[in-house]
C-alpha positions, -999 to 999 in steps of 0.1 A, spaced: -837 -147 130 -805 -141 110 -808 -130 74 -781 -153 60 -781 -137 26 -775 -103 41 -748 -117 64 -730 -134 35 -733 -102 14 -717 -82 42 -690 -108 47 -682 -107 10 -679 -69 11 -655 -71 40 -635 -98 22 -634 -78 -10 -620 -48 9 -592 -70 23 -585 -86 -11 -582 -52 -27 -562 -37 2 -537 -65 0 -535 -62 -38 -547 -98 -43 -574 -91 -68 -556 -109 -97 -547 -138 -75 -583 -143 -64 -598 -137 -99 -575 -162 -115 -573 -188 -87 -575 -224 -100 -560 -245 -72 -574 -281 -74 -579 -280 -36 -602 -249 -39 -601 -221 -15 -611 -242 15 -582 -266 14 -556 -244 -3 -522 -242 13 -514 -210 -7 -501 -183 18 -522 -157 0 -555 -175 9 -543 -177 45 -534 -141 44 -570 -132 35 -585 -156 60 -563 -145 89 -570 -108 85 -588 -97 117 -617 -82 97 -624 -115 79 -618 -135 111 -645 -114 129 -670 -126 103 -669 -160 120 -665 -181 89 -665 -219 89 -643 -234 62 -673 -237 40 -686 -202 44 -650 -189 38 -648 -208 6 -682 -196 -6 -674 -160 3 -641 -163 -17 -660 -176 -47 -685 -147 -44 -655 -123 -45 -639 -142 -73 -671 -141 -94 -674 -104 -87 -638 -98 -98 -644 -118 -130 -676 -99 -137 -660 -65 -132 -634 -74 -158 -661 -79 -185 
């Protein structure tokens, strides 16, 4: 059986590495697009999602958006 919590935590760690490497921390932290991450047409969201390391996590649109929100929350919490 797959431990979904552990899998999402690992996917968020990978995504956070990509966000930081691409210098998109402020963008993700401050993101407020009405479409959300899942439906955003912003090229920076696509840049994160199309990174091979993120792609290997096998995200659906929903899990990608949730993972982005986990990263966003972490970035906001780190600023406190």
